[in-house]
MILUMPA-837223 format. One record per residue: x, y, z of N, C-alpha, C in turn; residue number from 0; chain. Coordinates in steps of 0.1 Angstrom, whole numbers, always signed. Example, Ala and Ser with C-alpha at 12.3 -4.5 7.8 and 13.67 -1.06 7.14 Angstrom:
+-------+-------+-------+-------+-------+-------+-------+-------+-------+-----+------+
:  n.px :  n.py :  n.pz : ca.px : ca.py : ca.pz :  c.px :  c.py :  c.pz : pos : unit :
+-------+-------+-------+-------+-------+-------+-------+-------+-------+-----+------+
:  +132 :   -57 :   +78 :  +123 :   -45 :   +78 :  +132 :   -33 :   +78 :   0 :    A :
:  +128 :   -22 :   +71 :  +137 :   -11 :   +71 :  +129 :    +0 :   +79 :   1 :    A :
+-------+-------+-------+-------+-------+-------+-------+-------+-------+-----+------+
END
This chain:
+-------+-------+-------+-------+-------+-------+-------+-------+-------+-----+------+
:  n.px :  n.py :  n.pz : ca.px : ca.py : ca.pz :  c.px :  c.py :  c.pz : pos : unit :
+-------+-------+-------+-------+-------+-------+-------+-------+-------+-----+------+
:   -26 :  -135 :  +295 :   -31 :  -123 :  +289 :   -20 :  -113 :  +290 :   0 :    A :
:   -18 :  -106 :  +279 :    -8 :   -95 :  +278 :   -15 :   -82 :  +277 :   1 :    A :
:    -9 :   -72 :  +283 :   -14 :   -58 :  +281 :    -4 :   -51 :  +272 :   2 :    A :
:    -9 :   -45 :  +261 :    +0 :   -39 :  +251 :    -4 :   -25 :  +250 :   3 :    A :
:    +6 :   -16 :  +250 :    +4 :    -2 :  +248 :    +8 :    +2 :  +234 :   4 :    A :
:    -2 :    +8 :  +226 :    +1 :   +11 :  +212 :   -11 :   +14 :  +205 :   5 :    A :
:   -10 :   +15 :  +192 :   -21 :   +17 :  +183 :   -28 :    +4 :  +180 :   6 :    A :
:   -41 :    +4 :  +183 :   -49 :    -9 :  +182 :   -49 :   -15 :  +168 :   7 :    A :
:   -48 :    -7 :  +158 :   -48 :   -12 :  +145 :   -34 :   -16 :  +139 :   8 :    A :
:   -24 :   -14 :  +148 :   -11 :   -18 :  +144 :    -5 :   -29 :  +152 :   9 :    A :
:   -12 :   -34 :  +162 :    -8 :   -44 :  +171 :    -9 :   -58 :  +164 :  10 :    A :
:    +1 :   -66 :  +166 :    +1 :   -80 :  +161 :    -7 :   -89 :  +170 :  11 :    A :
:   -18 :   -93 :  +165 :   -28 :  -101 :  +173 :   -37 :  -109 :  +164 :  12 :    A :
:   -44 :  -119 :  +169 :   -54 :  -126 :  +161 :   -67 :  -119 :  +160 :  13 :    A :
:   -70 :  -111 :  +170 :   -83 :  -104 :  +170 :   -82 :   -92 :  +179 :  14 :    A :
:   -91 :   -82 :  +176 :   -93 :   -71 :  +185 :  -107 :   -69 :  +188 :  15 :    A :
:  -110 :   -64 :  +200 :  -123 :   -62 :  +205 :  -126 :   -47 :  +207 :  16 :    A :
:  -136 :   -42 :  +201 :  -139 :   -28 :  +202 :  -154 :   -26 :  +207 :  17 :    A :
:  -156 :   -15 :  +213 :  -170 :   -12 :  +217 :  -178 :    -8 :  +205 :  18 :    A :
:  -191 :   -11 :  +205 :  -199 :    -7 :  +194 :  -213 :    -3 :  +199 :  19 :    A :
:  -219 :    +7 :  +192 :  -233 :    +9 :  +194 :  -241 :    -2 :  +188 :  20 :    A :
:  -253 :    -3 :  +191 :  -261 :   -14 :  +186 :  -262 :   -15 :  +170 :  21 :    A :
:  -260 :    -3 :  +164 :  -260 :    -3 :  +149 :  -247 :    -8 :  +142 :  22 :    A :
:  -237 :   -10 :  +150 :  -224 :   -15 :  +145 :  -216 :    -6 :  +136 :  23 :    A :
:  -221 :    +7 :  +135 :  -214 :   +16 :  +126 :  -202 :   +22 :  +132 :  24 :    A :
:  -195 :   +30 :  +123 :  -183 :   +37 :  +128 :  -187 :   +49 :  +137 :  25 :    A :
:  -178 :   +52 :  +146 :  -180 :   +63 :  +155 :  -166 :   +69 :  +159 :  26 :    A :
:  -166 :   +81 :  +163 :  -153 :   +87 :  +167 :  -145 :   +79 :  +177 :  27 :    A :
:  -132 :   +78 :  +176 :  -124 :   +71 :  +186 :  -118 :   +58 :  +180 :  28 :    A :
:  -118 :   +48 :  +188 :  -112 :   +35 :  +184 :  -120 :   +29 :  +173 :  29 :    A :
:  -133 :   +29 :  +173 :  -141 :   +23 :  +162 :  -138 :   +30 :  +149 :  30 :    A :
:  -136 :   +43 :  +149 :  -133 :   +50 :  +136 :  -119 :   +46 :  +131 :  31 :    A :
:  -110 :   +45 :  +140 :   -96 :   +40 :  +136 :   -97 :   +26 :  +130 :  32 :    A :
:  -105 :   +17 :  +135 :  -106 :    +4 :  +130 :  -112 :    +4 :  +116 :  33 :    A :
:  -123 :   +12 :  +114 :  -130 :   +13 :  +101 :  -120 :   +19 :   +91 :  34 :    A :
:  -112 :   +29 :   +95 :  -103 :   +36 :   +86 :   -91 :   +26 :   +82 :  35 :    A :
:   -87 :   +17 :   +91 :   -76 :    +8 :   +88 :   -81 :    -3 :   +79 :  36 :    A :
:   -94 :    -6 :   +79 :  -100 :   -17 :   +71 :  -104 :   -12 :   +58 :  37 :    A :
:  -108 :   -20 :   +49 :  -115 :   -16 :   +37 :  -129 :   -12 :   +42 :  38 :    A :
:  -130 :    +1 :   +44 :  -142 :    +7 :   +50 :  -155 :    +3 :   +44 :  39 :    A :
:  -156 :    +3 :   +31 :  -169 :    +0 :   +24 :  -173 :   -14 :   +27 :  40 :    A :
:  -163 :   -24 :   +26 :  -166 :   -38 :   +29 :  -170 :   -40 :   +44 :  41 :    A :
:  -163 :   -33 :   +53 :  -167 :   -35 :   +67 :  -180 :   -29 :   +70 :  42 :    A :
:  -184 :   -17 :   +64 :  -197 :   -11 :   +66 :  -207 :   -21 :   +61 :  43 :    A :
:  -205 :   -27 :   +49 :  -214 :   -36 :   +43 :  -217 :   -48 :   +52 :  44 :    A :
:  -207 :   -54 :   +57 :  -209 :   -66 :   +66 :  -216 :   -62 :   +79 :  45 :    A :
:  -213 :   -50 :   +84 :  -220 :   -46 :   +97 :  -235 :   -43 :   +94 :  46 :    A :
:  -237 :   -38 :   +82 :  -251 :   -36 :   +78 :  -259 :   -49 :   +77 :  47 :    A :
:  -252 :   -59 :   +71 :  -258 :   -72 :   +70 :  -262 :   -78 :   +84 :  48 :    A :
:  -253 :   -76 :   +94 :  -256 :   -81 :  +107 :  -268 :   -73 :  +113 :  49 :    A :
:  -269 :   -60 :  +109 :  -280 :   -52 :  +114 :  -278 :   -46 :  +127 :  50 :    A :
:  -278 :   -54 :  +138 :  -276 :   -48 :  +151 :  -270 :   -58 :  +160 :  51 :    A :
:  -265 :   -53 :  +172 :  -259 :   -62 :  +182 :  -264 :   -57 :  +195 :  52 :    A :
:  -270 :   -67 :  +202 :  -276 :   -63 :  +215 :  -266 :   -61 :  +226 :  53 :    A :
:  -270 :   -55 :  +237 :  -261 :   -53 :  +248 :  -256 :   -66 :  +254 :  54 :    A :
:  -243 :   -67 :  +256 :  -237 :   -80 :  +261 :  -235 :   -90 :  +250 :  55 :    A :
:  -238 :   -87 :  +238 :  -235 :   -97 :  +227 :  -223 :   -92 :  +219 :  56 :    A :
:  -218 :  -101 :  +210 :  -207 :   -98 :  +202 :  -210 :  -103 :  +188 :  57 :    A :
:  -203 :   -96 :  +178 :  -204 :   -99 :  +164 :  -190 :  -100 :  +159 :  58 :    A :
:  -187 :  -110 :  +151 :  -174 :  -113 :  +146 :  -175 :  -109 :  +131 :  59 :    A :
:  -166 :  -100 :  +127 :  -165 :   -95 :  +113 :  -151 :   -97 :  +108 :  60 :    A :
:  -149 :   -99 :   +95 :  -136 :  -100 :   +89 :  -129 :   -86 :   +91 :  61 :    A :
:  -116 :   -86 :   +91 :  -109 :   -74 :   +92 :  -108 :   -66 :   +79 :  62 :    A :
:  -108 :   -73 :   +68 :  -107 :   -67 :   +55 :   -93 :   -59 :   +53 :  63 :    A :
:   -83 :   -64 :   +60 :   -70 :   -59 :   +60 :   -60 :   -71 :   +59 :  64 :    A :
:   -50 :   -70 :   +50 :   -40 :   -80 :   +50 :   -30 :   -79 :   +61 :  65 :    A :
:   -29 :   -89 :   +69 :   -20 :   -89 :   +80 :   -11 :  -101 :   +79 :  66 :    A :
:    +2 :  -100 :   +77 :   +11 :  -111 :   +76 :   +11 :  -119 :   +89 :  67 :    A :
:    +7 :  -114 :  +100 :    +8 :  -121 :  +113 :    -4 :  -130 :  +115 :  68 :    A :
:   -14 :  -130 :  +106 :   -25 :  -140 :  +106 :   -38 :  -134 :  +112 :  69 :    A :
:   -38 :  -121 :  +115 :   -51 :  -116 :  +120 :   -62 :  -118 :  +111 :  70 :    A :
:   -73 :  -123 :  +115 :   -84 :  -126 :  +106 :   -97 :  -118 :  +108 :  71 :    A :
:   -98 :  -111 :  +118 :  -110 :  -104 :  +120 :  -111 :   -95 :  +133 :  72 :    A :
:  -121 :   -89 :  +135 :  -123 :   -81 :  +147 :  -136 :   -85 :  +153 :  73 :    A :
:  -137 :   -83 :  +166 :  -149 :   -86 :  +174 :  -154 :   -73 :  +179 :  74 :    A :
:  -166 :   -70 :  +175 :  -172 :   -58 :  +181 :  -181 :   -62 :  +192 :  75 :    A :
:  -179 :   -56 :  +204 :  -186 :   -60 :  +216 :  -197 :   -49 :  +219 :  76 :    A :
+-------+-------+-------+-------+-------+-------+-------+-------+-------+-----+------+
END
């Protein structure tokens, strides 16, 4: 495991994990930055399709951003 200091939406990685309220919507802070870096409308749509996420569960969503490094999605925890 590596610890990286930087902007979470600019880090080269395969996935990022962010905290989420049970409704999976955007909120100030890290989650807002992720939604703004993605195609916000598409990310909101897929989160709404999931509906909710219980405590201790995870939901995998596409990133909706082109990353040449191969990033394919984000995990909201």
